[in-house]
C-alpha positions in Angstrom: -25.0 -34.8 -60.7 -27.8 -32.4 -60.2 -31.3 -33.4 -59.2 -33.7 -34.4 -62.0 -36.0 -31.7 -60.6 -33.3 -29.3 -59.8 -32.4 -26.0 -61.3 -28.8 -24.9 -62.0 -28.1 -21.1 -61.9 -24.7 -20.2 -63.3 -23.7 -16.6 -62.6 -20.7 -15.2 -64.5 -19.0 -11.8 -64.2 -17.2 -11.5 -67.6 -13.9 -9.8 -68.3 -13.0 -8.1 -71.6 -10.4 -8.4 -74.4 -7.0 -6.6 -74.6 -5.9 -5.0 -77.8 -4.5 -8.3 -79.0 -7.8 -10.0 -78.5 -6.9 -12.1 -75.4 -9.2 -12.1 -72.3 -7.8 -10.0 -69.5 -7.6 -12.3 -66.4 -5.2 -13.0 -63.6 -4.4 -15.5 -60.9 -5.4 -12.8 -58.5 -7.6 -9.9 -59.7 -7.7 -6.5 -58.0 -11.3 -5.8 -57.3 -14.2 -8.3 -56.5 -17.5 -8.1 -58.3 -20.1 -6.6 -56.0 -22.9 -7.5 -58.5 -21.8 -11.1 -58.3 -22.1 -10.9 -54.6 -25.5 -9.2 -54.7 -26.9 -11.8 -57.2 -25.5 -14.7 -55.2 -27.2 -13.3 -52.1 -30.5 -12.9 -53.9 -30.3 -16.4 -55.4 -29.5 -18.0 -52.0 -32.6 -16.2 -50.7 -34.7 -17.6 -53.6 -33.5 -21.1 -52.8 -34.3 -20.7 -49.1 -37.8 -19.5 -50.0 -38.2 -22.3 -52.6 -39.5 -20.0 -55.3 -39.5 -22.8 -57.9 -41.4 -25.2 -55.6 -40.8 -27.1 -52.4 -39.2 -30.0 -54.3 -37.0 -27.9 -56.7 -33.6 -27.2 -55.4 -31.6 -24.2 -56.8 -27.9 -24.8 -57.1 -25.7 -21.8 -57.7 -22.3 -21.7 -59.4 -20.3 -18.5 -59.4 -17.5 -17.4 -61.8 -15.5 -14.2 -62.0 -13.7 -14.3 -65.3 -11.2 -11.7 -64.2 -9.5 -14.4 -62.1 -11.0 -17.7 -63.4 -10.9 -19.4 -66.8 -14.6 -20.2 -67.5 -15.0 -24.0 -67.8 -17.6 -23.8 -70.7 -17.7 -27.5 -71.5 -17.9 -28.5 -67.8 -20.8 -26.1 -67.3 -22.6 -27.5 -70.3 -22.1 -31.1 -69.1 -23.2 -30.2 -65.6 -26.4 -28.5 -66.8 -27.5 -31.7 -68.5 -28.0 -33.3 -65.0 -30.7 -30.8 -64.1 -34.3 -30.4 -65.1 -33.6 -26.8 -66.1 -31.1 -24.0 -65.7 -29.7 -20.8 -67.0 -26.5 -18.8 -67.4 -26.7 -15.2 -66.2 -24.0 -12.7 -67.1 -24.0 -10.1 -64.3 -22.6 -6.6 -63.8 -21.7 -6.4 -67.4 -20.1 -3.1 -68.2 -20.0 -1.7 -71.8 -16.4 -2.9 -72.4 -17.4 -6.4 -71.2 -20.5 -6.8 -73.3 -18.8 -8.2 -76.4 -17.1 -10.8 -74.3 -20.4 -11.7 -72.6 -22.0 -12.2 -76.0 -19.1 -14.4 -77.2 -19.4 -16.6 -74.1 -23.2 -16.7 -74.4 -22.9 -18.2 -77.9 -21.4 -21.4 -76.5 -24.3 -21.9 -74.1 -26.9 -20.9 -76.7 -25.6 -23.6 -79.0 -26.2 -26.1 -76.2 -29.7 -24.8 -75.8 -29.0 -23.3 -72.4 -31.0 -20.1 -71.7 -28.8 -17.0 -71.3 -29.5 -13.6 -69.8 -27.2 -10.5 -69.7 -27.7 -7.7 -67.2 -25.5 -4.9 -65.9 -24.8 -1.2 -66.6 -24.5 -1.5 -70.4 -28.0 -3.0 -70.9 -29.5 -0.8 -68.2 -27.9 2.3 -69.4 -28.9 1.8 -73.0 -32.5 1.1 -72.1 -32.6 4.0 -69.7 -31.2 6.7 -72.0 -31.9 5.7 -75.7 -35.2 5.7 -77.5 -34.5 2.3 -79.1 -32.1 -0.5 -78.4 -28.7 0.0 -80.1 -27.6 -2.5 -82.7 -25.4 -4.6 -80.3 -28.4 -5.2 -78.0 -30.7 -5.9 -80.9 -28.2 -8.5 -82.2 -28.1 -10.1 -78.8 -31.9 -10.4 -78.7 -31.8 -12.0 -82.2 -29.4 -14.6 -80.9 -31.9 -15.5 -78.2 -30.2 -13.7 -75.3 -32.5 -12.3 -72.7 -31.7 -8.8 -71.6 -32.1 -7.5 -68.0 -32.3 -3.8 -67.2 -32.5 -2.5 -63.6 -32.0 -4.1 -60.2 -32.7 -7.7 -59.4 -34.1 -7.1 -55.9 -37.8 -8.2 -55.9 -37.5 -9.5 -59.5 -35.2 -12.5 -59.5 -38.0 -14.7 -58.6 -39.8 -13.9 -61.9 -36.7 -14.5 -64.0 -36.0 -17.9 -62.4 -39.6 -19.0 -62.8 -39.5 -18.0 -66.4 -36.2 -19.8 -67.0 -37.5 -22.9 -65.2 -40.5 -22.9 -67.5 -38.3 -22.3 -70.6 -40.0 -19.0 -71.3 -37.4 -16.2 -70.7 -38.6 -12.9 -72.0 -36.5 -11.0 -74.5 -36.3 -8.0 -72.2 -36.9 -7.5 -68.5 -37.1 -3.8 -67.8 -37.2 -3.0 -64.1 -35.6 0.5 -64.3 -37.1 3.1 -62.1 -38.2 0.4 -59.7 -35.3 0.7 -57.3 -36.4 -0.8 -54.0 -35.3 -0.2 -50.5 -32.1 -2.0 -49.6 -32.8 -2.2 -45.9 -33.3 -5.8 -44.8 -32.8 -7.1 -48.3 -30.8 -10.2 -48.8 -27.1 -9.6 -48.0 -24.5 -9.6 -50.8 -22.2 -12.5 -50.3 -19.2 -14.1 -52.0 -17.9 -17.4 -50.7 -14.3 -17.5 -49.6 -13.5 -19.7 -52.7 -14.3 -16.7 -54.8 -12.8 -14.1 -52.5 -9.4 -15.9 -52.3 -9.0 -15.2 -56.0 -8.8 -11.5 -55.4 -5.7 -9.7 -54.3 -5.5 -9.5 -50.5 -8.7 -11.5 -50.1 -10.9 -8.5 -50.7 -14.7 -8.8 -50.7 -17.3 -6.0 -51.3 -20.7 -4.7 -50.4 -22.9 -1.8 -51.3 -24.1 0.2 -48.3 -26.2 2.3 -50.7 -27.1 3.0 -54.3 -27.9 6.1 -56.3 -26.3 9.5 -56.4 -27.8 13.0 -55.9 -25.3 14.7 -58.3 -25.7 15.3 -62.1 -22.3 14.5 -63.7 -22.9 14.2 -67.4 -20.3 11.4 -67.9 -21.8 9.2 -65.2 -24.1 6.2 -65.7 -25.0 5.6 -62.1 -27.5 8.5 -61.8 -29.5 7.2 -64.8 -29.4 3.5 -63.8 -29.6 3.5 -60.1 -31.3 6.9 -59.8 -30.6 10.2 -58.1 -32.6 9.1 -55.0 -30.2 7.3 -52.8 -31.3 4.1 -51.0 -29.3 2.6 -48.1 -28.7 -0.5 -46.1 -29.0 -0.2 -42.3 -26.2 -0.5 -39.8 -27.7 -3.9 -38.8 -27.5 -5.0 -42.4 -23.8 -4.0 -42.7 -22.9 -5.6 -39.4 -24.5 -8.9 -40.6 -22.5 -8.7 -43.9 -19.3 -8.2 -42.1 -19.8 -10.9 -39.5 -20.8 -13.5 -42.0 -17.6 -12.7 -43.9 -15.5 -12.8 -40.8 -16.7 -16.3 -40.2 -15.0 -17.4 -43.4 -11.8 -15.4 -42.6 -12.6 -12.4 -44.8 -12.2 -9.0 -43.2 -11.2 -6.6 -46.0 -14.0 -4.9 -48.0 -14.5 -2.5 -50.8 -17.6 -0.3 -50.2 -18.9 0.1 -53.7 -21.2 3.1 -53.1 -20.4 5.8 -55.6 -20.3 8.3 -52.6 -20.4 6.7 -49.2 -20.3 10.2 -47.5 -23.8 10.9 -48.8 -25.2 7.7 -47.2 -27.6 8.9 -44.6 -26.7 6.0 -42.4 -22.9 6.6 -42.6 -22.5 7.5 -39.0 -24.5 4.6 -37.6 -22.5 2.2 -39.9 -19.2 3.7 -38.9 -20.1 3.6 -35.2 -21.0 -0.1 -35.6 -17.7 -0.8 -37.3 -15.8 1.2 -34.6 -17.5 -1.0 -31.9 -16.4 -4.1 -33.7 -12.9 -2.9 -34.1 -12.3 -1.2 -30.8 -14.8 -3.0 -28.6 -14.3 -6.5 -29.9 -10.9 -6.3 -31.5 -12.1 -7.6 -34.9 -9.7 -7.1 -37.8 -11.8 -5.3 -40.4 -10.7 -2.6 -42.9 -12.4 -0.8 -45.8 -11.8 1.1 -49.0 -14.5 3.6 -49.8 -15.4 6.2 -52.4 -16.3 9.8 -51.4 -16.8 13.2 -52.9 -14.6 16.2 -52.6 -16.8 17.9 -50.0 -17.0 14.9 -47.6 -14.2 16.3 -45.4 -16.5 19.1 -44.3 -19.0 16.7 -42.7 -18.4 16.8 -38.9 -16.7 13.7 -37.5 -16.8 11.9 -40.9 -13.1 11.6 -41.5 -12.3 10.8 -37.9 -14.9 8.0 -37.8 -13.8 6.6 -41.1 -10.2 6.3 -39.8 -11.4 4.7 -36.5 -13.7 2.3 -38.4 -10.8 1.0 -40.5 -11.9 2.9 -43.7 -8.4 4.1 -44.3 -8.2 3.8 -48.1 -10.2 6.5 -49.9 -10.9 7.1 -53.6 -11.9 10.6 -54.6 -13.1 11.9 -57.9 -11.1 15.0 -58.5 -11.8 14.6 -62.2 -10.0 17.8 -63.3 -8.5 21.1 -62.2 -10.2 23.3 -64.8 -13.4 24.7 -63.4 -14.8 25.2 -66.9 -14.3 21.4 -67.5 -16.0 20.6 -64.2 -18.9 22.9 -64.9 -19.3 21.6 -68.4 -19.6 18.1 -67.0 -22.1 19.4 -64.4 -19.7 18.3 -61.6 -20.4 21.6 -59.7 -19.8 20.0 -56.3 -16.1 20.0 -57.0 -14.5 23.2 -55.8 -10.8 23.2 -56.8 -9.8 25.7 -54.0 -10.9 23.0 -51.5 -8.8 20.2 -53.0 -5.7 21.0 -50.9 -7.5 21.4 -47.6 -9.6 18.3 -48.2 -6.6 16.1 -49.0 -4.7 17.5 -46.0 -7.6 16.6 -43.7 -7.6 12.9 -44.9 -3.8 12.8 -44.5 -4.0 14.2 -41.0 -6.0 11.1 -40.0 -3.5 8.7 -41.6 -5.8 7.8 -44.6 -4.3 6.9 -48.0 -5.9 8.8 -50.8 -6.3 7.9 -54.5 -8.0 10.2 -56.9 -9.5 9.8 -60.3 -8.6 12.3 -63.0 -10.3 12.5 -66.4 -8.4 13.6 -69.5 -10.1 14.8 -72.7 -12.5 17.6 -71.6 -13.2 20.0 -74.5 -10.7 22.6 -73.3 -7.9 20.0 -72.6 -4.7 20.1 -74.6 -1.5 18.1 -74.1 0.1 21.2 -72.7 -2.7 22.1 -70.2 -2.9 18.5 -69.0 0.9 18.4 -68.4 0.8 21.7 -66.6 -2.1 20.6 -64.3 -0.4 17.3 -63.5 2.6 19.2 -62.3 0.3 21.4 -60.2 -1.1 18.3 -58.6 2.3 16.8 -57.9 3.6 20.0 -56.3 0.6 21.4 -54.5 -1.8 18.6 -53.6 -0.9 16.0 -50.9 -2.3 13.1 -52.9 -0.9 9.6 -52.7 -2.1 7.9 -55.9 -3.6 9.2 -59.1 -5.6 7.2 -61.7 -6.1 8.6 -65.1 -9.1 8.0 -67.3 -10.1 9.1 -70.9 -13.4 11.0 -71.0 -15.7 8.3 -72.5 -19.3 8.6 -73.6 -20.5 5.5 -71.7 -23.9 4.2 -72.7 -26.2 5.2 -70.0 -24.6 8.7 -69.6 -26.0 12.0 -70.7 -22.8 12.4 -72.8 -23.5 9.3 -74.7 -27.2 10.2 -75.3 -26.2 13.6 -76.7 -23.5 12.1 -79.0 -26.1 9.8 -80.4 -28.7 12.6 -80.8 -26.1 14.7 -82.7 -24.9 11.8 -84.8 -21.3 12.5 -83.7 -18.7 9.9 -84.2 -18.2 7.5 -81.3 -16.2 4.3 -81.3 -18.3 1.4 -82.6 -16.3 -1.3 -80.8 -17.8 -1.6 -77.3 -14.7 -3.5 -76.1 -12.8 -0.2 -76.1 -15.1 1.6 -73.7 -12.7 0.8 -70.8 -11.8 4.4 -70.1 -8.3 3.7 -71.5 -9.1 4.1 -75.2 -10.2 7.2 -77.0 -13.7 6.6 -78.1 -14.9 10.0 -79.5 -13.6 13.1 -81.2 -12.0 16.1 -79.5 -12.0 19.7 -80.7 -8.3 20.3 -79.8 -6.6 16.9 -80.1 -6.5 14.2 -82.7 -7.3 10.7 -81.5 -3.6 9.7 -81.6 -2.6 12.8 -79.7 -5.2 12.3 -77.0 -4.2 8.6 -76.6 -0.5 9.6 -76.4 -1.3 12.2 -73.8 -3.2 9.7 -71.7 -0.1 7.4 -71.7 2.2 10.3 -71.0 0.1 11.4 -68.0 0.9 8.1 -66.1 4.6 8.5 -66.9 4.6 12.2 -65.7 3.0 11.4 -62.4 4.8 8.2 -61.5 8.4 9.5 -61.7 10.9 8.3 -59.1 11.3 11.9 -58.0 7.5 12.2 -57.3 7.3 8.8 -55.7 10.0 9.8 -53.3 8.1 13.0 -52.5 4.9 11.2 -51.8 6.7 8.8 -49.5 8.2 11.7 -47.6 4.8 13.2 -47.1 3.5 9.8 -45.8 6.4 9.5 -43.4 5.8 13.1 -42.1 2.2 12.1 -41.2 3.1 8.7 -39.8 1.3 6.9 -42.5 2.2 3.3 -43.2 5.0 4.1 -45.6 5.2 0.5 -46.9 1.5 0.5 -47.7 1.9 3.8 -49.6 4.9 2.4 -51.5 3.0 -0.7 -52.4 0.1 1.4 -53.7 2.3 3.5 -55.9 4.1 0.3 -57.1 0.8 -1.2 -58.2 -0.6 1.9 -59.8 2.5 2.9 -61.7 3.6 -0.6 -62.6 0.3 -1.8 -64.0 0.3 0.7 -66.8 4.1 0.9 -67.3 4.7 -2.9 -67.4 1.4 -4.6 -68.1 -0.2 -1.9 -70.2 -3.4 -2.3 -68.3 -5.3 0.1 -66.1 -4.8 -0.6 -62.3 -8.6 -1.2 -61.9 -8.3 -4.1 -64.3 -4.9 -5.3 -63.2 -4.0 -8.1 -60.9 -1.2 -10.6 -60.0 0.3 -12.7 -62.7 -1.5 -12.4 -66.0 -3.2 -15.5 -67.5 -3.3 -15.7 -71.2 -5.1 -18.7 -72.8 -4.3 -19.3 -76.5 -7.7 -20.5 -77.4 -9.5 -17.7 -75.6 -9.1 -15.1 -78.3 -11.7 -12.7 -79.6 -13.7 -14.2 -82.5 -12.5 -12.9 -85.8 -8.9 -12.9 -84.7 -6.8 -16.0 -85.7 -5.7 -18.5 -83.1 -1.9 -18.4 -83.0 0.2 -21.5 -83.8 1.1 -23.2 -80.5 4.8 -23.3 -81.6 4.7 -19.5 -81.8 2.3 -18.6 -79.0 3.8 -20.6 -76.1 7.5 -19.7 -76.6 6.5 -16.1 -77.0 4.4 -16.3 -73.9 7.2 -17.9 -71.9 9.5 -15.0 -73.0 6.8 -12.5 -72.0 6.5 -14.0 -68.5 10.3 -14.0 -68.0 10.7 -10.5 -69.3 7.8 -9.1 -67.2 9.1 -10.9 -64.1 12.5 -9.3 -64.6 11.0 -5.8 -65.2 8.7 -6.1 -62.1 11.7 -7.2 -60.0 13.7 -4.3 -61.2 10.8 -1.9 -60.5 10.4 -3.3 -56.9 14.2 -2.8 -56.4 14.0 0.8 -57.5 11.0 1.4 -55.2 12.9 -0.1 -52.2 15.9 2.1 -53.0 13.6 5.1 -52.9 12.1 3.9 -49.6 15.5 3.6 -48.0 16.4 7.1 -49.1 13.3 8.4 -47.5 13.9 6.5 -44.3 17.6 7.6 -44.1 17.1 11.2 -45.0 16.9 13.6 -42.0 14.6 16.6 -41.9 15.9 19.5 -44.0 15.5 22.8 -42.2 14.0 25.5 -44.3 12.6 23.2 -47.0 9.1 23.9 -48.0 6.6 21.4 -49.5 3.8 23.5 -50.7 1.3 20.5 -50.6 1.9 20.1 -46.8 1.7 23.8 -45.8 -1.6 24.3 -43.9 -4.0 26.2 -46.1 -4.3 29.0 -43.6 -0.5 29.5 -43.6 -0.1 29.7 -47.4 0.0 32.8 -49.6 -2.0 32.6 -52.8 0.8 33.8 -55.0 2.9 30.7 -53.9 0.3 28.4 -55.5 0.2 27.9 -59.2 -3.3 26.3 -58.9 -4.7 29.6 -57.5 -2.9 31.7 -60.0 -3.8 29.7 -63.1 -7.5 29.4 -62.2 -7.8 32.6 -60.1 -10.6 34.0 -62.2 -12.8 31.0 -61.4 -12.3 31.1 -57.6 -14.7 33.2 -55.4 -12.9 36.2 -53.8 -13.9 35.0 -50.4 -11.6 32.0 -50.8 -8.4 33.8 -51.7 -6.3 36.7 -50.5 -6.5 36.1 -46.8 -3.6 33.8 -46.2 0.0 34.0 -45.1 3.0 31.7 -45.5 5.2 29.9 -43.1 8.0 27.4 -43.5 7.4 23.7 -42.7 9.8 20.9 -42.3 9.6 17.5 -44.0 
């Protein structure tokens, strides 16, 4: 039981519904919630400073619904043992907002104060002249909305909740504070162990200097970047190491533009090489990061050997239309070769549905990527007018059709019209893109490339297995995937009927058995490919265009340069020669 003077803060990262209305959750989810870590760190700091009074303890319960069934009744019962409390839904993306509201209803009925924050609320408040209907409806229900960052502001929210006077809207946008020496984000090991490979996360910085029209970050976190110091990052890592956690996802939208990147990496190198500490990272960088002196080398030495890069598209017109002018397609190959030369595994994001895209052009460009870019994994996304982006604001201003169901804003569903493709054609093209890239032939080629550069071939194989299998077998994007899907009969979207137990459970048992067999067969096929790669000797005279050094390659040998030649500055073409390489 809680203290009669105590305060219970329940922080929940919600999931969202699949097309059948069931909550998407796993025994082990893929990616931890950094917002949950940040809010927990801030709440622990509030408790330490006794912001509710010296005699008022703040107890904190954390739940990540992507890997945990939310014990609604248990939370309500526990809350009754405290003088006051609240439930906060954190890091809520647009596709998670309907689920957050549905969960909130249970707590509101029990007279528990509820607040919802995250990119959906913040993006709508930042970019729209008035609140959209879904946020207005939430306010009518009695849900408090939180826009902006919680640093420096959580004290106020907790005091209001303790007094039973939560405001309808807290708007702290454009008040982004320095992150240096701010409370460290932290997830206890009990939460981390529910993620695949015991992965935790932290943000080394926030904000982005670029102007991509489909992005929400620049309008929520701002274009002026703010950073944690090397001391801050070292503290985060060491605290996690004490609880046996040494793998991290750096959530910065572009770690390469963090002004403290070198100091941070040097500190990590010292911990790895000087102290022998087992730490590793996954980070996101921009296309031009490879040109920063020493950046890739130090990333590799620091253990940052998994890199996500937003290629987004091959068509320069599409990139220019989205204001992603920093992406130079003629640099893609050299950039990816540089990461591969240092043994780093690369995964790229690729957006489908720009105005000039057609099924034929998309299929052609995917083949170019497969043949000419030494990329390991590729993740596809539908171009989506996310609330908080310039694209969404313009659609609203024009009165153009956009999908009214926020649950579908998961970057997998088509949510707006297209000048050259029907909704059905676009959706089919998205599914076909995954099939086209993750063929056995191409998987074998990627593994050959990894072997040629002495990468961990098992690691690359596992990556390809997860990326390709998530869509093919589970029908879920890898970023939302995990290990062993949970599906609770009673956790279905309101408005959709609860299935008869005599129908639901036998079918679910069959689904589990069928999926297990299909996963087993897929694993077997991957190991067969791996054995072929390991057994195959080098083939003299065989050329892999993706692996030929840029300076040794003729322009006419590359379809990328031929298709988009008119978009490439003359200074970047026409000065190369070709040689033969061996796999």
